[in-house]
PAZA-253606 format. One line per 5 residues: number of its first residue (from 1); their letters; for each residue x, y, z of C-alpha. Coordinates in nm, 2 decimals. Each point is the difference from the previous one (the first is absolute). Example, Ala and Ser with C-alpha at 12.3 -4.5 7.8 and 13.67 -1.06 7.14 Angstrom:
1	as	1.23/-0.45/0.78; 0.14/0.34/-0.07
***
This chain:
1	mirfa	4.91/25.84/-0.85; 0.24/-0.08/0.28; 0.18/0.33/-0.04; -0.34/0.18/-0.02; -0.12/-0.17/0.31
6	rskvd	0.31/0.08/0.20; -0.04/0.37/-0.08; -0.34/-0.01/0.17; 0.09/-0.18/0.32; 0.28/-0.01/0.26
11	flsvm	0.05/-0.38/-0.01; -0.09/-0.24/-0.27; -0.05/-0.37/-0.01; -0.03/-0.19/-0.33; -0.15/-0.35/0.02
16	vcvsd	0.09/-0.24/-0.29; -0.29/-0.25/-0.02; 0.08/-0.31/-0.19; -0.24/-0.29/-0.06; 0.08/-0.37/-0.05
21	kesid	-0.11/0.04/-0.36; 0.26/0.26/-0.09; 0.33/-0.07/-0.17; 0.22/0.27/0.16; 0.07/-0.06/0.37
26	avtrk	-0.03/0.26/0.27; 0.37/0.01/0.08; 0.08/0.10/-0.36; -0.26/0.27/0.00; 0.11/0.14/0.33
31	awiek	0.36/0.02/-0.12; -0.12/0.19/-0.31; -0.17/0.26/0.21; 0.28/0.03/0.25; 0.27/0.04/-0.28
36	tcwdi	-0.22/0.25/-0.19; -0.10/0.20/0.30; 0.32/-0.01/0.20; 0.01/0.38/0.03; -0.35/0.04/0.16
41	pnlnv	0.02/0.05/0.38; -0.25/-0.15/0.24; -0.10/-0.27/-0.24; -0.08/-0.35/0.12; -0.06/-0.29/-0.25
46	ltfny	-0.16/-0.31/0.12; -0.14/-0.31/-0.17; -0.32/-0.20/0.04; -0.04/-0.34/-0.16; -0.35/-0.15/-0.03
51	nesdl	-0.20/-0.28/-0.16; -0.28/0.10/-0.23; -0.20/-0.28/0.16; 0.00/0.20/0.32; 0.00/0.36/-0.13
56	pnsse	-0.12/0.14/-0.33; 0.26/0.15/-0.24; 0.11/0.33/0.15; -0.03/0.18/-0.33; -0.38/-0.04/-0.02
61	ssrav	-0.21/0.31/0.08; -0.32/-0.07/0.18; -0.15/0.06/0.34; -0.02/-0.37/0.08; 0.37/-0.06/-0.09
66	skkwv	0.11/0.32/0.19; -0.19/-0.10/0.31; 0.20/-0.33/0.02; 0.33/0.17/-0.06; -0.07/0.27/0.26
71	evfka	0.05/-0.26/0.28; 0.35/-0.05/-0.13; 0.08/0.37/-0.02; -0.14/0.07/0.34; 0.23/-0.27/0.15
76	yfpdy	0.31/0.14/-0.18; -0.08/0.38/0.02; -0.22/0.05/0.31; 0.11/0.36/0.06; 0.04/0.13/-0.36
81	stvvt	-0.21/0.30/-0.11; 0.03/0.00/-0.38; -0.01/-0.25/-0.29; 0.13/0.09/-0.35; -0.11/-0.20/-0.31
86	sepyg	-0.07/0.04/-0.37; -0.30/-0.24/0.01; -0.37/0.04/0.09; 0.05/-0.24/0.29; 0.20/0.26/0.18
91	ayiae	-0.32/0.19/0.09; -0.16/-0.32/0.14; 0.31/-0.08/0.21; 0.00/0.35/0.14; -0.37/-0.01/0.08
96	ymgik	0.02/-0.33/0.18; 0.31/0.10/0.20; -0.13/0.35/0.07; 0.31/0.17/-0.15; 0.08/0.24/-0.28
101	hisfd	0.04/-0.12/-0.36; 0.22/0.19/-0.25; -0.03/-0.11/-0.36; 0.30/0.01/-0.24; -0.04/0.01/-0.38
106	serlh	-0.30/-0.23/-0.01; -0.05/0.07/-0.37; 0.36/-0.08/-0.08; 0.06/0.34/-0.15; 0.32/0.09/0.18
111	vpvsa	0.15/-0.34/-0.05; -0.18/-0.18/-0.29; 0.09/-0.35/0.10; -0.11/-0.29/0.22; 0.13/-0.33/0.11
116	skirs	-0.24/-0.18/-0.23; 0.12/0.20/-0.30; 0.36/-0.08/0.08; -0.07/-0.37/0.04; -0.19/0.00/-0.34
121	dlfsy	0.25/0.21/-0.19; 0.34/0.03/0.16; 0.17/0.16/-0.31; -0.24/0.29/-0.03; 0.01/0.09/0.37
126	wqylp	0.36/-0.08/0.08; 0.09/0.37/0.04; -0.23/0.03/0.31; 0.18/-0.27/0.20; 0.26/0.10/0.26
131	davks	0.35/-0.14/-0.05; -0.05/-0.24/0.29; -0.29/-0.16/-0.18; 0.16/0.00/-0.34; 0.29/-0.21/0.14
136	smaik	-0.25/-0.27/0.09; -0.22/0.03/-0.31; 0.26/0.02/-0.28; -0.02/-0.28/-0.26; 0.35/-0.13/-0.07
141	vvilg	0.10/-0.20/-0.31; 0.35/-0.15/-0.01; 0.18/-0.09/-0.32; 0.24/-0.29/0.06; 0.24/-0.21/-0.21
146	testg	0.37/-0.07/-0.06; 0.23/0.24/-0.19; -0.08/0.11/-0.35; -0.37/-0.08/0.00; -0.13/0.35/-0.04
151	ktvlt	-0.10/0.09/0.36; 0.10/0.37/-0.01; -0.15/0.06/-0.34; -0.33/-0.17/0.09; -0.01/0.20/0.33
156	qrlar	0.03/0.32/-0.19; -0.26/-0.09/-0.26; -0.25/-0.12/0.25; 0.04/0.31/0.21; -0.07/0.22/-0.30
161	hynat	-0.29/-0.21/-0.11; -0.18/0.03/0.34; 0.14/0.34/0.11; 0.13/-0.20/0.29; 0.30/0.06/0.22
166	pvfea	0.31/-0.19/-0.10; 0.27/-0.13/0.24; 0.32/-0.08/-0.18; 0.26/-0.25/0.13; 0.23/0.16/0.26
171	grdii	0.27/-0.26/-0.08; 0.06/0.16/-0.34; 0.13/0.31/0.18; 0.18/-0.18/0.28; 0.15/-0.30/-0.19
176	phsnh	0.11/0.11/-0.35; 0.13/-0.35/-0.10; -0.15/-0.34/0.08; 0.34/-0.16/0.04; 0.14/0.25/0.25
181	fsidd	-0.18/0.06/0.33; 0.00/-0.08/0.36; -0.25/-0.13/0.25; 0.00/0.35/0.15; -0.10/0.13/-0.34
186	lytta	-0.30/-0.23/0.01; -0.11/0.12/0.34; 0.03/0.36/-0.11; -0.21/-0.09/-0.31; -0.27/-0.17/0.21
191	hahar	-0.04/0.30/0.23; 0.02/0.26/-0.28; -0.26/-0.19/-0.21; -0.24/-0.02/0.30; 0.03/0.37/0.05
196	rirsa	-0.08/0.06/-0.37; -0.32/-0.21/0.04; -0.11/0.17/0.32; 0.05/0.34/-0.18; -0.21/-0.12/-0.29
201	etgas	-0.29/-0.10/0.23; -0.10/0.36/0.04; 0.03/0.09/-0.36; -0.26/0.13/-0.24; -0.14/-0.34/-0.09
206	pliii	-0.11/-0.30/0.22; 0.17/-0.23/-0.26; 0.37/-0.06/0.04; 0.21/-0.19/-0.26; 0.32/-0.13/0.16
211	dtdih	0.31/-0.12/-0.18; 0.14/-0.29/0.20; -0.05/-0.07/0.38; 0.16/-0.13/0.31; -0.02/-0.36/-0.11
216	itmsy	0.22/0.06/-0.30; 0.26/0.17/0.23; -0.02/-0.30/0.23; 0.05/-0.23/-0.31; 0.31/0.20/-0.11
221	crfaf	0.15/-0.04/0.35; -0.05/-0.38/-0.01; 0.11/-0.03/-0.36; 0.32/0.21/0.04; 0.11/-0.07/0.36
226	nkeli	-0.20/-0.32/0.10; -0.13/0.20/0.30; -0.34/0.11/0.11; -0.09/0.37/0.00; -0.18/0.08/0.32
231	vdqpv	-0.20/0.32/0.00; -0.21/0.18/0.26; -0.38/-0.06/-0.01; -0.08/0.36/-0.11; 0.22/-0.05/-0.31
236	ydank	-0.18/-0.32/-0.08; -0.34/0.16/0.07; 0.07/0.29/-0.24; 0.05/-0.25/-0.28; -0.33/-0.19/0.05
241	aslyl	-0.21/0.03/-0.32; -0.34/-0.10/-0.13; 0.13/-0.14/-0.32; 0.34/-0.15/-0.11; 0.07/-0.04/-0.37
246	yltkd	0.30/-0.22/-0.09; 0.16/0.06/-0.34; 0.13/-0.32/-0.15; 0.34/-0.02/-0.17; -0.13/-0.11/-0.34
251	idyiq	0.10/0.33/-0.15; 0.32/0.11/-0.18; 0.29/0.04/0.25; 0.17/0.34/-0.02; 0.34/0.04/0.16
256	dgtrl	0.05/0.37/0.07; 0.34/-0.05/0.16; -0.12/0.01/0.36; -0.20/-0.32/0.01; 0.07/-0.36/0.09
261	seadr	0.09/-0.24/-0.28; -0.30/-0.16/-0.16; 0.07/-0.33/0.17; 0.01/0.16/0.34; -0.30/0.21/-0.08
266	nkldv	-0.19/-0.32/-0.06; 0.13/-0.15/0.33; -0.12/0.32/0.18; -0.35/-0.06/-0.15; 0.00/-0.34/0.19
271	shrev	0.11/0.17/0.32; -0.27/0.27/-0.03; -0.27/-0.26/-0.03; 0.13/-0.20/0.29; 0.00/0.30/0.23
276	lkeck	-0.35/0.10/-0.11; -0.12/-0.35/0.06; 0.16/-0.02/0.35; -0.16/0.33/0.09; -0.33/-0.11/-0.13
281	ipfke	-0.03/0.29/-0.24; -0.26/-0.08/-0.27; 0.08/0.14/-0.34; -0.14/0.01/-0.36; 0.25/-0.09/-0.27
286	isgdw	0.02/0.25/-0.29; 0.16/-0.14/-0.32; 0.01/0.08/-0.37; 0.15/0.29/-0.19; 0.01/0.36/0.13
291	edrfe	-0.35/0.08/-0.11; -0.14/-0.33/0.13; 0.15/0.07/0.34; -0.15/0.35/0.01; -0.35/-0.12/-0.10
296	kavde	0.01/-0.30/0.24; 0.11/0.23/0.29; -0.28/0.24/-0.08; -0.26/-0.28/0.01; 0.13/-0.11/0.34
301	idrli	0.00/0.36/0.14; -0.34/0.08/-0.14; -0.14/-0.30/0.19; 0.17/0.11/0.31; -0.14/0.35/-0.03
306	vlknr	-0.36/-0.12/-0.05; 0.04/-0.22/0.31; 0.15/0.28/0.21; -0.19/0.29/-0.14; -0.33/-0.16/-0.10
311	kkifh	-0.02/0.25/-0.29; 0.26/0.01/-0.28; 0.04/0.38/0.02; 0.36/0.12/-0.05; 0.19/0.23/-0.23
316	rd	0.21/-0.13/-0.28; 0.22/0.17/-0.25
***
């Protein structure tokens, strides 16, 4: 609609109206538009925060509601000649302001989606979201645990199960042996893993299954060097997830020649838990045999999807 509107006028202003009852703030929404429409000239994006006790919800279409909102629009756009909307209230606004109304795809035929549809079923309408929005809306699940607890295998299986986007541990490519690495290797790993997560945010699915995260890298630094790994905030932000699943060590230890000894692996488990506790990261413990771990993880992720998506609509293998 923004691109359509800009094709009809010389200068375009977009007002992001956010009420006190909405969960996504105006600053975030403005950033979405600016990042998505960076290439559109003569475009101004502004925000308007309001309380629904003072003004009715701006998405309602009625003459009474439009008449109240016209006072706001007149104050912000006193010399504008055109209003572009995809809602019936556009005609009322234009009438009260004495300007022209151009309607865009009011029947949702050109773009068969709406904000309410996306909120109710993120998975089915994910393809319609711009990358800037996907980065904010992605649902991240992190698989944590000490060595030889099945993190990578579980990540692979869960990604197949949900048709989700997997993010595999960057450290496996950067640090081939758990007994031979430097602090610089850990910093390289932290940044590389964050880049992998950021890339996955704009993938084909809103659900991302992540093998290991920044807290585990921090734990390795403390465990191996007795030093703290200090990373930039963007790296830490990329690792933030909606659900953390911690695989317990009550499973057969497998030494593949590149791992810590079993004794050190168990000490590392303690270190991981300490770092997670200090960073106030809540996690769900996943124990049992391989099949138990998969089924318990699915139960936790299903609950998360229902919470985030409202409907359990997603594709499985």
